[in-house]
C-alpha positions as CSV (number, residue, x, y, z in Angstrom):
1,M,-115.8,31.1,33.6
2,K,-113.4,29.5,36.0
3,H,-112.8,26.6,33.6
4,K,-112.1,29.0,30.7
5,F,-109.5,30.8,32.9
6,I,-107.7,27.6,33.8
7,Y,-107.8,26.5,30.2
8,L,-106.3,29.7,29.1
9,I,-103.5,29.5,31.7
10,F,-102.9,25.9,30.6
11,I,-102.5,26.9,27.0
12,I,-100.1,29.8,27.8
13,V,-97.9,27.5,30.0
14,S,-97.9,24.8,27.3
15,M,-96.9,27.2,24.5
16,S,-94.1,28.7,26.6
17,L,-92.7,25.3,27.4
18,L,-92.8,24.4,23.7
19,S,-90.8,27.5,22.7
20,C,-88.1,26.5,25.2
21,S,-85.3,24.5,23.8
22,D,-83.5,22.1,26.1
23,E,-81.0,21.2,23.3
24,P,-77.4,21.7,24.2
25,V,-75.9,24.9,22.8
26,N,-73.1,24.7,20.2
27,T,-70.3,27.2,20.6
28,L,-67.4,28.3,18.4
29,T,-64.4,30.0,20.1
30,I,-61.8,31.7,17.9
31,T,-58.5,32.6,19.5
32,N,-56.0,34.7,17.5
33,N,-52.4,34.3,18.6
34,A,-51.2,35.4,15.2
35,E,-49.1,38.5,14.7
36,Y,-51.9,40.2,12.7
37,G,-55.7,40.2,12.7
38,V,-57.9,37.6,11.1
39,Q,-61.6,37.5,10.1
40,L,-63.6,34.2,10.1
41,N,-66.2,33.9,7.3
42,F,-68.8,31.6,9.0
43,K,-72.5,31.2,8.2
44,G,-72.4,34.3,5.9
45,T,-71.0,36.6,8.5
46,L,-67.4,38.0,8.9
47,T,-66.2,37.9,12.6
48,E,-63.2,40.0,13.2
49,V,-60.7,38.7,15.7
50,P,-57.8,41.2,16.3
51,S,-54.3,39.9,17.2
52,G,-54.2,38.6,20.9
53,E,-58.0,38.5,21.2
54,T,-60.6,35.8,21.6
55,V,-64.2,35.8,20.3
56,K,-66.9,33.4,21.2
57,L,-70.0,32.6,18.9
58,T,-72.9,30.9,20.7
59,D,-76.3,29.5,19.9
60,I,-75.3,27.8,16.7
61,L,-77.7,25.3,15.4
62,E,-76.8,21.7,14.7
63,G,-75.5,21.2,11.0
64,E,-72.6,21.3,8.7
65,Y,-71.1,24.7,8.0
66,E,-68.2,25.8,5.8
67,Y,-65.8,28.4,7.1
68,E,-62.9,30.4,5.6
69,T,-60.2,32.7,7.0
70,I,-59.4,36.2,5.8
71,F,-56.1,37.5,7.2
72,E,-53.7,40.5,7.3
73,A,-50.0,40.0,6.4
74,P,-47.1,42.3,6.4
75,Q,-46.9,44.6,3.5
76,G,-44.7,43.2,0.7
77,A,-44.5,39.8,2.2
78,S,-45.3,36.6,0.5
79,Y,-47.7,34.4,2.5
80,D,-48.7,30.7,3.0
81,V,-51.6,29.4,4.9
82,S,-52.4,25.9,6.3
83,E,-55.3,23.8,4.9
84,S,-57.1,24.1,8.2
85,C,-57.7,27.9,7.6
86,A,-60.7,26.8,5.6
87,G,-63.0,23.8,5.8
88,T,-66.2,22.3,7.1
89,L,-67.4,22.1,10.6
90,V,-69.9,19.5,11.7
91,L,-71.9,20.5,14.8
92,N,-73.8,17.9,16.7
93,A,-75.8,18.8,19.8
94,G,-73.6,20.4,22.4
95,T,-70.5,20.7,20.2
96,K,-67.7,23.0,21.3
97,V,-65.3,24.2,18.5
98,L,-62.0,25.9,19.1
99,I,-60.0,27.5,16.3
100,V,-56.6,28.9,17.3
101,Y,-54.6,30.9,14.8
102,V,-50.8,31.3,15.1
103,S,-48.3,32.8,12.7
104,A,-44.7,33.0,11.8
105,F,-42.8,35.7,9.9
106,D,-39.2,35.4,8.8
107,G,-38.9,38.8,7.1
108,T,-40.1,37.7,3.8
109,Q,-42.5,34.9,4.2
110,Y,-45.7,35.1,6.5
111,T,-47.2,31.8,7.5
112,L,-50.6,31.5,9.1
113,T,-51.7,28.3,10.7
114,A,-55.1,27.4,12.2
115,S,-55.6,24.5,14.7
116,V,-59.2,23.4,14.7
117,T,-60.6,21.0,17.3
118,T,-64.1,19.9,18.3
119,S,-65.7,18.2,21.3
120,N,-67.4,15.7,18.9
121,N,-66.7,12.1,19.8
122,L,-64.8,10.8,16.7
123,S,-65.3,7.2,17.7
124,E,-69.0,7.5,17.0
125,D,-70.1,5.7,13.8
126,F,-66.7,4.0,13.8
127,I,-64.7,7.0,12.4
128,L,-61.9,6.1,14.7
129,P,-61.3,2.7,16.4
130,N,-62.1,2.5,20.1
131,P,-58.7,2.3,21.9
132,I,-60.3,0.5,24.9
133,N,-62.2,-2.3,23.1
134,P,-60.8,-2.6,19.7
């Protein structure tokens, strides 16, 4: 009976350790410094980020994900957006992504720009030359 109890405890502990993930967590931080609100369409979900706010998404699995930006603009204004307002994010283990939105409005033209940076090492796989040992 004692052996069965020890065996049962061993199974429970083993299963709990298997369910724990020690992989680094991927995060996506969205900062909206634009004059109006934006929404990020990411992984099939709209995330609203009001003007002046920051939203952080966590526990994103590794992979390649598309994103698009939906934005507000002044009524009657024409608009222009940067290419970086939509694209693809490649998330490796432990990747941190920062998207910062800024805008400009000259009275008739509203321009929205997104700056997208990641913590991925771009010198991996020889994407960029190594500046230390070329």
